[in-house]
BAGU-254473 format. One record per residue: residue in three letters; x, z, y of N, C-alpha, C in turn. Coordinates in steps of 0.1 Angstrom, whole numbers, plus 2048, in hexadecimal, padded with zeros to 3 digits. Example, Ala and Ser with C-alpha at 12.3 -4.5 7.8 and 13.67 -1.06 7.14 Angstrom:
REM BAGU-254473
ala88484E7C787B84E7D388484E7DFser8808477EA8898477F588184F800
REM end
This chain:
REM BAGU-254473
metD70C8E701D6DC9B705D69C9C714serD60CA5717D5CCA6725D66CAD72EalaD64CAC73BD6DCB3744D6CCC2742alaD60CC773FD5FCD673DD67CDA731thrD67CD2726D6ECD671AD7DCD671CleuD82CCB723D90CCB726D94CD672FargD8CCD9739D8FCE5742D8FCF273AserD86CF4731D86D00729D92D01721alaD97CF671BDA3CF7712DAFCFA71BalaDB0CF4727DBBCF772FDBBD06734leuDAFD0B737DAED1973BDB2D22730alaDAED1F724DB1D27718DC0D28716alaDC7D1C718DD6D1C717DDCD25722alaDD7D2572EDDCD2D738DD9D3C735alaDCED3F730DCAD4D72DDD4D53722argDD8D4B719DE2D5070FDF0D4F713glyDF3D4B720E00D4B725E08D3E723aspE02D3471EE09D2771BE07D1E727aspE10D20731E0FD1873DE11D0973BalaE1BD06732E1DCF8730E11CF172AalaE0BCF7720DFFCF171ADF3CF0724alaDF2CFB72CDE7CFA736DE9CEF741alaDF6CEE745DF9CE374EDF6CD5748argDFACD473CDF7CC7735DE8CC5734glyDE1CCF731DD2CCE72FDCCCCA73CpheDD0CD1747DC9CCD754DCDCBF758alaDDACBB755DDECAD759DD6CA3751glnDD4CA5744DCBC9C73CDBDC9C741alaDB8CA8745DAACA8749DA8CA1757valDB2CA3760DB1C9C76DDB3C8D76BalaDBCC89762DBEC7A75FDB1C7475AalaDAAC7C751D9EC7674BD92C77755pheD92C8075ED86C82767D8BC83775proD91C7977BD97C7A788D8DC7C793glyD81C79790D76C7A79BD6EC8779AaspD73C91792D6CC9D790D72CA879AalaD6CCAA7A5D72CB37B0D73CC17ABalaD69CC67A3D69CD379ED75CD5794leuD78CCB78CD83CCC783D90CCC78BleuD91CC4795D9DCC479DD9FCD27A4asnD94CD87A8D95CE67AED9ACEF7A3serD95CEF797D9ACF878CDA9CF678AalaDADCE9789DBBCE6787DC3CEC792glyDBFCEA79EDC6CF07AADC7CFF7A9asnDBCD067A4DBDD147A3DC7D18798pheDC8D1078DDD2D13783DE0D13788hisDE3D0878FDF0D06794DF4D1079FalaDEAD147A7DECD1E7B2DF0D2B7ABglyDE8D2F7A0DEBD3B799DF8D3B792alaDFDD2F78EE0AD2E787E16D2D790glyE13D2E79DE1ED2D7A7E23D1F7ABargE1AD167AAE1DD087AEE13D047BAproE16D0A7C5E0CD087D0E0CCF97D5alaE17CF27D5E16CE47D9E0DCDC7D0aspE0ECDE7C3E06CD67BADF7CDA7BCalaDF5CE77BEDE7CEC7C0DE1CE67CDleuDE9CE57D8DE4CE07E4DE0CD17E3alaDE8CCA7DBDE5CBC7D9DD8CBA7D2leuDD5CC37C8DC9CC27C0DBDCC67C9pheDBECD07D1DB3CD47DADB0CC97E4aspDBACC37E9DB8CB87F2DB1CAC7EBargDB4CA97DFDADC9F7D8D9ECA37D5alaD9CCB07D2D8ECB47D0D86CB37DCleuD8CCB77E8D84CB67F4D82CA87F9alaD8BC9F7F6D89C917F9D7DC8B7F1leuD7BC907E5D70C8C7DDD63C937E1aspD64C9F7E4D58CA77E8D5BCB17F3proD5ACAC800D5ECB480BD55CC180CalaD4ACC2805D42CCE806D45CD87FBleuD50CD67F3D53CDF7E9D5ACEB7EFglyD53CF57F2D58D017FAD63D087F3gluD62D0A7E5D6CD117DED7AD0A7E0alaD7ACFD7DFD86CF67E1D8CCF87EFalaD83CF87F9D88CFA807D8ED08808ileD88D12802D8DD20803D9AD217FBasnD9AD1B7EFDA6D1C7E7DB2D157EEargDAFD0A7F5DB9D037FCDBFD0B807alaDB6D1380EDBBD1C819DC4D27813valDC1D2C808DC9D36801DD7D317FFvalDD8D257FADE5D1F7F7DECD1C803leuDE6D1680EDEDD1481ADF3D21820thrDEBD2C81FDF0D38824DFDD3C81CargDFDD3B80FE08D3E807E14D3580BleuE12D2980FE1DD20812E22D22821glyE1DD2C827E21D2F835E1AD2783FargE0FD2183CE07D18845DFAD1F848alaDFBD2C84CDEFD3484EDE6D2F85AglyDEDD2A864DE5D2586FDDDD1986CgluDE2D11864DDBD0585FDCFD09856alaDD2D1384DDC7D18845DBCD1E84DalaDBFD27857DB5D2D85FDADD22866alaDB4D1886CDADD0E873DA3D0686AalaDA8D0385ED9FCFB855D93D03851leuD94D1084FD89D1884BD7FD1A857thrD85D1C863D7CD1D86FD74D10871alaD7AD0586FD73CF8870D68CF7866argD68CFD85BD5ECFC851D55D08850glnD55D1185BD4DD1D85BD3ED1A858alaD39D1085ED2AD0E85CD26D0C84EthrD2FD06846D2BD03838D31D0D82EleuD3BD15832D41D1E829D3ED2D82BalaD38D30836D36D3E83AD2FD47830alaD26D41828D1ED4881ED26D4B811ileD31D4480FD39D47803D40D54804proD3FD5D7FBD44D6B7FCD53D6B800argD5BD627FAD6AD637FDD6ED5D80AtyrD65D56811D69D4F81DD6FD58828trpD68D6382BD6CD6B837D79D72834thrD7BD77828D87D7F825D93D75823thrD90D6981ED9BD5F81DD9FD5B82BargD96D59834D99D55842DA0D60849alaD9CD6D846DA3D7884CDB1D79848alaDB4D7683BDC1D77836DCAD6C83CalaDC4D6083FDCCD56845DCFD59854gluDC5D5F85ADC7D63868DD1D6E869thrDD1D77860DDBD82860DE9D7C85EalaDEAD74854DF7D6E852DFCD6585EglyDF3D60865DF6D58871DF8D6087DglyDF7D6D87CDF9D76888DEED78891aspDE2D7388DDD6D75896DCED80890leuDD2D8D893DCBD9888DDBED9B893argDBCD968A0DAFD988A6DA5D8F89FalaDA8D8389CD9FD7A895D9DD80887alaDA7D85880DA6D8A873D9CD96873alaD9DD9F87DD94DAA87ED85DA587FalaD83D9B887D76D95888D71D8F87BserD79D89874D75D83867D72D8E85DhisD7AD9885CD76DA3853D69DAA858alaD67DAB865D5BDB1869D4FDA9866gluD50D9C866D45D93862D42D94853glnD4CD9584BD4AD9783DD43DA483AleuD47DAF841D41DBC840D32DBC845argD2FDB484FD21DB3853D19DAD848argD1EDA3841D17D9D836D17DA5829aspD22DAD827D24DB581BD2BDC281EproD24DCC823D2ADD8828D34DDF81EglyD32DDD812D3ADE4808D45DDB802asnD48DD0808D52DC7803D60DCE804argD66DD07F8D73DD87F8D7EDD17FFargD7FDC47FCD8ADBD802D89DBC812alaD7DDBB816D7BDBA825D7DDC882BleuD79DD3824D7BDE082AD8ADE382AhisD91DDF820DA0DE1820DA6DD982BglyDA2DCC82CDA8DC4836DA5DC9844argD99DCD846D95DD2854D9DDDF857alaD9FDE784EDA7DF3850DB5DEF854argDBBDE684CDC9DE284FDCADDB85CthrDC1DD3860DC2DCC86DDC0DD7878alaDB8DE1876DB7DEC880DC4DF3882leuDCBDF6877DD8DFC877DE2DF487FaspDE3DE787BDEDDDE881DEADDB88FargDDEDDC894DDBDDA8A2DDBDE78AAglyDDDDF28A4DDDDFF8ABDD0E038AFaspDC6DFF8A7DB8E038AADB6E128A7aspDB0E198B1DAEE278B0DA5E2B8A4glyD9DE2189FD94E23894D9AE21886alaDA7E1F886DAEE1C879DABE2686EvalDACE33872DAAE3E868D9BE3D862alaD92E3A86BD84E39866D82E2D85DtrpD89E22860D88E16857D8EE1984AtyrD99E2084AD9FE2483DD96E2D835aspD90E3783CD86E40835D7BE3882FalaD76E2E836D6AE26831D6FE1E825alaD7BE19825D7FE1181AD82E1A80EleuD87E26810D89E2F805D7CE357FFalaD72E35807D65E39802D60E2F7F8valD63E237F9D5FE197EFD69E177E4thrD76E197E7D81E187DDD89E257DDproD84E307D8D8BE3D7D9D98E3C7D1glyDA2E427D8DAFE447D1DB8E377D1aspDB3E2D7D8DBBE207D8DC9E237DFproDD4E217D8DE1E247DDDE4E1D7EAtrpDE1E107EBDE4E097F8DDBE0E803leuDCFE12801DC7E1880BDCDE25810leuDD1E2D806DD7E3A80ADE4E38812hisDECE2E80EDF8E2A815DF5E26823glyDEAE1E825DE7E1B833DE1E2683BleuDD9E2F834DD4E3B83BDDFE44840alaDE9E45838DF5E4E83DDFAE4884AglnDFCE3B84BE01E35857DF7E36862alaDEAE3585FDE0E3686ADE0E4586FleuDE1E4F866DE1E5C86BDEDE5F874gluDF9E5A870E05E5C878E03E55886alaDFDE49886DFBE42893DF1E4A89BalaDE7E51895DDDE5889DDE2E668A1glyDEFE6989DDF5E768A2DF4E81897aspDEEE7E88BDEEE89881DFAE87878argE05E8A87DE12E88875E12E91869alaE0DE9D869E0DEA685EE04EA0853glyDF8E9B856DF0E9584CDF6E89846alaDFCE8184EE03E75849E0EE79840leuE16E82843E21E8783BE1CE8C82DalaE12E9482EE0CE9A822E07E8E818leuE01E8481EDFCE79816E07E71810serE12E6E819E1DE66814E25E6D809alaE26E7B80BE2DE83801E25E827F3glnE18E827F4E10E817E8E12E747E1leuE12E697E9E14E5C7E3E22E5A7DDalaE2CE5F7E4E3AE5D7DFE3CE667D3glyE36E727D2E37E7A7C7E30E757BBglnE24E707BDE1BE6C7B2E1FE5E7ADleuE24E567B6E27E487B2E36E457B5proE3FE4B7AEE4DE497B1E52E3B7AFglnE4AE337A7E4EE267A4E4AE1C7AFtrpE43E217B9E3EE187C4E47E197D0ileE4FE0F7D2E58E0E7DDE52E107EBaspE46E0A7EDE40E0B7FAE3DE1A7FDalaE39E217F3E36E307F6E42E377F9leuE4DE347F3E5AE3B7F5E5FE38804gluE5DE2B808E62E27815E59E2D820leuE4CE2E81DE43E34827E46E42829hisE49E4981EE4CE58820E59E5A827alaE63E52825E6FE5382CE6DE5083BalaE65E4683EE63E4284CE5CE4D853leuE52E5384DE4AE5E853E53E6B855argE5BE6D84BE64E7984CE6EE77858trpE73E6B859E7CE68864E75E69872alaE69E64872E61E6587FE5EE73882alaE5DE7C878E5AE8A87BE66E9287FglyE72E8C87FE7EE92883E87E97878aspE84E9386CE8CE97860E98E8D85FargEA3E90866EAEE87867EB7E8985BalaEB9E95855EC3E9784BEBEE9283DgluEB2E96839EAEE9482BEA1E8B82ApheEA0E82834E93E7A835E90E71829cysE9AE6E821E97E66815E9DE6C808aspE9EE79807EA3E7F7FBE98E7F7F0hisE8CE7C7F3E82E7A7E8E85E6E7DFtyrE8DE657E3E91E5A7DBE98E5E7CEalaE9FE697CEEA6E6D7C3E9DE6F7B6alaE92E757B8E88E777ADE82E6A7A8alaE82E5F7B1E7DE527ADE86E497A6valE93E4C7A7E9DE437A1E9BE40792proE98E4B78AE96E4877BE8AE3F778hisE81E3D781E75E3577FE78E26782hisE84E23786E88E1578AE94E10782alaE92E0A777E9DE0576FEA4DFA776aspE9EDF377FEA4DE8786EACDEC793glyEACDF9796EB3DFD7A2EACDFC7AFalaE9FDF97AEE97DF67BAE96E037C3alaE96E0F7BDE95E1B7C5EA2E1D7CDgluEADE1B7C6EBAE1C7CDEBCE127D8argEB7E067D6EB8DFC7E0EB0E007ECserEA4E047EAE9BE097F6EA2E157FCtrpEA6E1E7F5EADE2A7FAEB9E27803alaEC1E1E7FEECCE19806EC8E12813alaEBDE0A812EB9E0381EEB4E0D828metEADE18824EA9E2282DEB5E29835leuEBFE2C82DECBE32833ED2E2883CalaED4E1B838EDAE11840ED2E0F84DglyEC5E1184CEBCE0F858EBEE19863valEC5E24860EC9E2E86AED8E2F86BaspEDFE24867EEDE22869EF6E2B860argEF0E2F855EF8E3784BEFDE2E840hisF05E24844F09E1983BF12E1E82FalaF1AE27832F23E2C827F1BE3381CalaF11E3B821F09E42817F00E3880FalaEFBE2E816EF4E2380FEFCE1D805alaF08E19808F11E137FEF13E1C7F2gluF15E287F4F17E317E9F0BE327E0ileEFFE327E6EF3E327DDEF3E267D4leuEF7E1A7DAEF7E0E7D2F02E0E7C8alaF0DE147CBF18E157C1F14E1E7B5argF0CE287B8F07E307ADEFDE287A4serEF5E207ABEECE187A4EF3E0E79BargEFEE087A0F06DFF799F0CE0578CalaF10E1278DF15E19782F0AE1C778argEFDE1D77DEF2E21774EEDE1576DileEEBE09774EE4DFE76EEEDDF176DglyEF9DF2772F01DE6773F00DDF780alaF09DD5782F08DCD78EEFDDC378EargEF4DC4798EE9DBB799EE7DB67A7aspEE3DAA7A8EDFDA47B5ED0DA77B7proECCDAB7C2ED2DAC7CFED9DB97D3leuED9DC37C9EDFDD07CDEEDDCE7D0leuEF4DC57C9F02DC37CBF05DBE7D9leuEFDDB47DDEFEDAF7EAEFCDB97F5aspEF2DC27F3EEFDCC7FDEFBDD67FDgluF01DD97F2F0CDE27F2F18DDC7FAalaF1ADCF7F8F25DC87FFF22DC980EvalF16DC6812F13DC7820F15DD5826tyrF10DDF81FF11DEC825F20DF1825argF28DED81BF36DF181CF3CDEA828glyF39DDE82AF3FDD7836F3ADDE843gluF2DDE1844F28DE8850F2FDF5852alaF32DFC847F39E0A848F48E0984AglyF4DDFD84BF5CDFB84DF64DFB840aspF5EDFB835F65DFB828F67DEC824aspF71DE682BF74DD8828F79DD681AalaF81DDE815F86DDD807F7ADDD7FDglyF71DE67FFF65DE77F6F5DDDB7F7alaF5ADD6803F52DCA804F5ADBE7FEalaF67DBD800F6EDB17FBF6EDB27ECalaF6FDBD7E6F6EDBE7D7F61DB97D1ileF56DBB7D8F4ADB67D4F49DA77D6pheF4DDA27E1F4DD947E3F56D8C7DAalaF60D937D5F6AD8D7CCF63D8A7BEileF5BD947BAF54D927ADF47D8A7AEalaF42D887BAF35D817BBF37D777C7proF3ED6C7C4F40D627CFF32D5D7D5proF32D5C7E3F26D597E9F21D4B7E6alaF15D4A7DFF10D3D7DBF02D3B7E0thrEFCD447E7EEFD437EDEEFD467FBproEE6D42803EE6D45812EE8D54815aspEE1D5C80EEE2D6B810EF0D7080EtrpEF6D6C803F04D70801F0DD6980BglnF0BD5D80EF14D56818F13D5C825ileF08D6082AF06D66837F0DD74837alaF0BD7C82CF12D8982BF21D8782BalaF26D7E823F34D7C822F3AD7782FalaF32D6F837F37D6A844F38D7684EargF2ED7F84DF2FD8B856F3BD93853glnF3FD94846F4BD9C843F57D94847alaF57D87846F62D7F84AF65D80859leuF5AD81861F5BD8286FF62D90872argF5ED9A86CF63DA7870F72DA986AthrF76DA0861F84DA185CF8CD95862alaF88D9086DF90D86875F92D7986DargF88D74867F88D67860F7CD5F865proF7CD5B871F71D54876F6FD46870aspF7AD4086CF79D33866F72D34858valF74D3E851F6DD40844F5FD43847alaF5CD4B851F4ED4E854F47D41858gluF4DD39860F46D2D865F43D24859alaF4CD22850F49D1A844F3ED1F83BleuF3ED2D839F33D33832F25D31839leuF25D33846F19D3184DF14D2384DalaF1DD1984EF19D0B84DF12D0983FglnF17D0F835F10D0D828F02D13828alaF01D1F82DEF4D2682EEEAD1E836leuEEFD19841EE5D1284AEE2D04844glyEEACFF83BEE6CF3834EDACF582BvalED8D01826ECCD0481EEC1D0A826argEC5D13830EBAD19839EBED16847proEBAD0A84CEBED06859EB9D0E865aspEAFD16863EA9D1E86DEADD2D86CaspEB6D30864EBAD3E862EC0D4486FvalEB9D4D876EBED52883ECBD5A881metECCD62877ED9D6A876EE5D61873alaEE3D5686BEEED4D869EF2D46876trpEE9D4287EEECD3C88BEF3D46894serEEED53894EF4D5D89DF02D6089AleuF05D6188DF13D63888F1CD5788AargF16D4B888F1ED3F88AF22D3E899aspF19D428A2F1DD418B0F29D4B8B3leuF29D568ADF34D5F8AEF41D598A9alaF40D5389DF4CD4C898F51D418A1trpF48D398A6F4CD2F8AFF52D348BCargF4DD3F8C1F53D458CDF61D4B8CAvalF63D518BFF70D568BBF7AD4A8BAmetF76D3F8B4F7FD348B2F7FD2A8BEaspF78D2E8C9F77D268D5F72D188D1aspF68D178C9F62D0B8C4F57D078CEproF58CFA8D4F4ECF68DEF40CF68DAargF3ECF68CDF30CF68C8F28D038CDhisF30D0D8D0F29D198D6F21D158E2leuF27D0D8EBF21D098F7F14D018F4trpF15CF98EAF09CF18E6EFECFB8E2leuF01D068DBEF7D0F8D6EF1D188E0hisEFAD1E8E8EF5D288F2EFBD26900glyF02D1C902F08D1A90FEFFD1691BaspEF4D10918EEBD0B923EE5D1792AproEE7D1A937EE2D2693DED2D2793DvalECBD1B93BEBDD1C93CEB7D2192FleuEBFD23925EBAD29918EB7D3891AvalEBDD3E925EBAD4C928EB3D4C936glnEA7D51936E9FD50943E99D5E945gluE99D62952E92D6E957E86D6A95EargE7AD6E95AE6DD6A960E66D76965leuE60D74971E57D7E976E49D7E96FleuE45D8996AE38D89963E2DD8A96EaspE24D8196EE19D80978E0ED8A975leuE12D97977E09DA2976E07DA9983serDFBDAC986DF8DB4993DFEDC2992hisDFFDC899DE04DD699DDFBDDF995aspDEEDDD996DE5DE698EDE6DE397FalaDE8DD697BDE9DD296DDF6DD8967hisE01DD796FE0EDDD96BE0DDEC969alaE06DF3972E05E01971DFCE05965alaDF2DFE963DE9E00957DF1DFE94AalaDFADF494AE02DF293EE0CDFD93BvalE12E02946E1BE0D944E14E1A93FthrE08E1C944E01E2893FDFDE26930metDF9E1A92DDF5E1791FE01E19916leuE0CE1391AE18E13911E1DE21910aspE1DE2991BE21E37919E19E3F90FthrE0CE3C90FE03E43906E07E3F8F8leuE0AE338F5E0EE2E8E8E1BE358E4hisE24E358EDE31E3B8EAE31E4A8E7aspE27E518EEE26E5F8EBE23E628DDargE1EE598D5E1AE5B8C7E23E538BEalaE2EE4D8C4E37E448BCE44E4C8B9alaE4DE468B2E5AE4C8AEE64E418ADmetE71E468ACE7CE3C8AAE7BE3789BproE7AE2A899E79E2588CE86E24884ileE84E22877E90E1F86FE92E1086EglyE9FE0C86FEA3DFE86DEA1DF587AglnE9FDFB885E9DDF3892EA9DF689BserEA9DEF8A6EB5DEF8AFEB5DFB8B8valEA9E018BAEA8E0C8C4EAFE198BFlysEB7E1E8C8EBFE2B8C6EBBE348D1leuEB4E3F8CDEAEE498D6EA2E438DEglyE97E438D8E8BE3E8DFE80E3D8D5serE76E368D9E6AE338D0E66E258D0glnE5FE208C6E5BE138C5E4CE138C0thrE44E0B8C7E35E0B8C3E33E058B6argE28E088AFE25E038A2E1DDF68A3glyE1DDEE899E13DE3898E16DD88A2alaE0DDD08A3E0EDC48ACE08DC78B9leuE10DCA8C3E0CDCE8D0E01DC58D6pheE04DB88D6DFCDAE8DDDEFDAC8D6glnDEDDB18CADE0DB08C3DD6DBB8C7argDDBDC48CFDD2DCF8D3DC7DCA8DDaspDBCDD28DEDB1DCD8E6DB1DD38F4gluDB9DDD8F7DB9DE3904DBCDD990FproDB4DD991ADB6DCF925DC4DCF92AalaDCADDB92BDD8DDB931DE1DD3928valDE0DD491BDE9DCD912DE5DBE912argDD8DBB912DD5DAD913DDADA691FalaDDADAD92ADE0DA7937DEFDA4935valDF6DAD92FE04DAB92DE06D9F924alaDFFD9E919E00D9390FDFDD86916glnDF3D8591FDF0D79925DFBD7592FalaE01D7F936E0CD7C93FE18D77938valE1BD7D92CE26D79923E24D6A91FaspE18D6791BE15D59917E19D4F922argE15D5392EE18D4A939E27D4993CalaE2ED5493AE3DD5493CE44D4C931ileE3FD4C925E44D4491AE43D3591DgluE37D31922E36D23925E3ED1F931argE41D2793BE4AD24945E58D22940tyrE5CD2B937E69D2A931E6AD1D929argE61D1A921E61D0D919E62D01923hisE5BD0192DE5ACF6936E68CF393DalaE70CFE93EE7DCFD945E88CF993BleuE85CF992EE90CF5924E94CE7925proEA0CE4920EA4CD691FE9CCCF913aspE9ECC2912E96CBB908E99CC08FAalaE8FCBD8F1E90CC18E3E9DCBB8DDhisEA3CC38D3EAFCBE8CCEADCC28BDserEADCB98B4EA9CBB8A6EB3CC489FalaEBFCC68A4EC9CCE89DECACDC8A3hisEC4CDF8AEEC6CEB8B5EBBCF58B0proEBFD028ADEB5D0B8A6EA9D0E8AFleuEABD0E8BCEA0D108C5E99D038CAleuEA2CFA8CFE9CCEE8D5E96CE58CBargE99CE68BEE91CDE8B5E82CE18B5serE7FCED8B9E71CF18BAE6BCF18C8argE73CEB8D1E6FCEC8DFE61CE78E2aspE5DCDC8DBE4FCD68DDE45CD98D2alaE49CE28C9E40CE78BFE37CF28C4proE2BCF48BEE23CFF8C3E2AD0C8C0trpE2AD158CAE30D228CAE25D2D8C9argE29D398C4E20D448C4E28D518C4valE23D5B8CAE29D698C9E28D6E8BBalaE34D708B4E34D738A6E35D828A4glyE37D8A8AEE39D988ADE3AD9E8BBserE34DAA8BDE35DB08CAE34DBF8C9trpE3CDC68D1E3DDD58D1E43DDA8DEserE44DE78DFE4ADED8EBE54DF78E7ileE5FDF88EFE69E028EDE6AE0B8F9argE6BE188F7E6EE21902E7AE298FFleuE85E26907E91E2E905E91E3A90EserE98E44909E9AE51910EA7E5690DglyEABE61915EB8E67913EC3E5D915alaECCE5B90CED6E5090CED2E44904glyEC6E41904EC1E378FBEC6E298FEargEC7E218F3ECCE148F4EC7E0B8E9hisEC9DFF8E9EC7DF58DEED4DF18D9alaED7DF38CCEE3DED8C6EE1DDE8C5proEEDDD78C6EECDC88C5EE6DC38B8hisEDDDBA8B9ED5DB58ADECFDA88B0valEC9DA28A6EC1D968A8EB4D988A1hisEAAD8F8A5E9DD9089EE9CD83895proE9DD86888E9FD7A87FE93D7187DhisE87D74883E7CD6C880E76D6588DglyE7ED64897E79D5E8A3E81D528A8leuE7BD4B8B1E83D418B9E88D478C6leuE7FD4F8CCE83D568D8E82D658D7serE8AD6C8DDE89D7A8DFE87D7E8EDserE84D8B8F0E80D8E8FEE82D9C901alaE81D9F90EE7FDAD913E78DAC920alaE6CDB3921E64DB392DE65DC2932tyrE68DC493FE6BDD2943E5FDD894BpheE5BDE4946E50DEB94CE54DF8952alaE60DFD94EE66E09955E75E08953valE7CE0A95EE8BE0A95EE90E16966proE99E1E95FE9EE2A966EA8E27971alaEA9E3097AEB3E2F985EC0E3297FglyECBE2D985ED8E2F980EDCE25976aspEDEE29969EE1E2095EED4E1A959proED1E0E95BEC3E08958EC3E0394AglyECEE04942ECEDFD935ECFDEE936valEDADEA93BEDDDDC93DEDCDD4930leuED5DC9930ED4DC0925EE0DB8923gluEE6DB8917EF2DB0914EEEDA6909leuEF0D9990DEEDD8E904EFBD898FFglyEFCD888F1F08D828EBF12D8B8E8argF11D988EAF1BDA28E6F18DA58D7proF22DA38CEF20DA68C0F1FDB58BDproF19DB88B1F19DC68ADF27DCC8ACalaF28DD88AFF36DDF8AFF3CDDE8A2asnF34DDF897F3BDDF88AF3FDD2885leuF3EDC788DF44DBA88AF52DBA88FargF56DC3897F63DC589CF69DB88A3leuF60DB28ABF64DA68B2F66DA98C1aspF71DA58C6F73DA78D4F6DD9C8DDleuF60D9C8DDF58D928E5F50D998EFproF50D958FBF47D9B906F39D95905proF30D9B90BF23D9490CF24D87914leuF1BD7E910F1BD71917F14D73924argF0BD7C925F03D7E931EFED8C931thrEFED9293DEF8DA093FEEDD9E949ileEE2DA6947ED6DA5950ED2DB3953valED1DB6960ECDDC3964EBDDC3964proEB7DCC95CEA8DCC95BEA2DCE969argE97DC796BE8FDC8977E80DC9972valE7ADD4977E6CDD6974E63DCA977glyE5BDC696EE52DBB970E57DAE96ChisE64DAE967E6ADA1963E6BDA1954cysE6CD9594FE6DD92941E79D8993EvalE82D8D935E8ED84932E8BD7E924leuE8CD71923E8AD69917E97D62913pheE9BD62907EA7D5C902EA6D598F3proEAFD508EEEAFD4C8E0EB1D588D7serEA9D588CCEAAD638C2EB8D638BBthrEBFD588BCECCD568B6ED7D5D8BEleuED4D638CAEDDD6B8D2EDDD7A8CEpheEE8D808CAEE8D8E8C8EE5D948D6hisEDDD9F8D6EDADA68E2ED8DB58E0glyEDCDBC8EAEDBDCB8EAEDCDD08F8thrEDDDDD8FAEDDDE2908EE8DED909argEECDEF915EF4DFB918EEBE07918proEF0E13916EE8E1F916EE3E22924ileED7E27924ED2E2D931ED8E3B932alaED7E4193DEDDE4F93FED1E5993FthrEC7E57947EBCE60948EAFE5794AglyEA4E5E94AE98E5794DE92E4F942lysE8AE45945E83E3E93BE84E2F93EargE87E28933E88E19933E7EE14929metE74E0D92EE69E09925E67DF9926thrE67DF391BE66DE591AE5BDE1910valE57DD5912E4EDCE908E57DC2903alaE58DC18F6E5FDB68F0E57DAE8E6pheE5ADA28E4E53D998DBE5CD8E8D6aspE58D898CBE5FD7D8C5E55D718C7valE5BD668C9E53D5A8CAE58D518BEglyE4ED4C8B6E51D438ABE49D378ACserE4CD2D8A3E45D218A3E3AD22899argE2ED1C89CE23D1D893E25D16886
REM end
């Protein structure tokens, strides 16, 4: 039989849902025709669609080794790399092949997806723009261009969403993005009307329910901001609506109410993971130790998520040795888990374990750096940030208490004032890295000391009234930060590093306190809990960012 015949038979098996037969068919075809690059590409596509990205990647690599000009294999390979979390590699590979692949319709949108996943929204916007230059009505490129405009804080985001909706009228995801763009542009009433429409018409869509809750909260609806979930519950046999509802409540520190929502869900559909885990966490956060213990008793912690949650509860109930053992298990599976390391540090400190000094004891791990910004550049940044905050609100699920947080990726914006800050931050990060001790393969920060770093998220916080940051960690970074652009007189909101959250009930002081200074940036390991003391009056405005490894 020919390669085409074998391929057709394998595809027919896949079409009827017989994955095993399709896999055997492709294996037989590839064994019979190992030099057929197009066949290898087809087999790779099958395995990618079946959720076997490693197998797919190997097949695409073989296809390209045979025929380096096979553009579809190169693009498919980039798709799989992006799914595997290697978006930077995918974008670089596609950029290197631009001359030969640019005319393939999927090239620019695939490249934009890789650039977006890798955090380079500026490049993604340019790739979408190039696809639209070639094909102005391309639906995927229009949607992607609108999304990147929203995430970058582009003032033209609403117009981009309108353009995309003109081609794909009524698309729920486009309407979802348009609501966010309207709110970012200051049309909060329009945004709320649209999110209410989505939540009401699509109660089975969790993203719509969460968006409506967030917009109601931002508009000042503190009491009933998520009561629309009640009507959505019957549409979710798996309890997804209750889980999201509880997360919204927990995000504004209403842990007892969140736990009760999940208890009602348990009565409705039975005990299910991860709802049961969430309920245990919320009961612990609310101080209901008996309720949390009852859940952990019927569901012994066997996965990292359960182990970390049980360790947190063990810490607050004066069992640091139990917490340490659970966290060691979790880190054995997920060695880079920031929350696990943060809690383990607390356990070590309570037990006076010297490993705490190995993790956070070196003073050079916390550095205060002067940002090399001119007076005019600093003033321009303050003006720009104030403008952004005037249209922002206090978010759900973040550390800020009384204040506002900017939307999207701050450093991906195009305003010169923001670009100047981003460049100054890059230089401060490199000075920080240069001062670190040698790499250490077991240390959660120093193991990546010599790896490529990138800013993985960036935003600004403006505190007012008695605003503060609750102690927290950033679970997706190597480094966390605070760069100061406005500091009030009197109580400046002192930064506290290493003080645990109050609801852990640990009598541990901060490891270090830092008085904010305008124009300075503090960098420290993301594994350190950090928060601030309240300000009294005035304005405290910071730029914050996470640093991750590429």
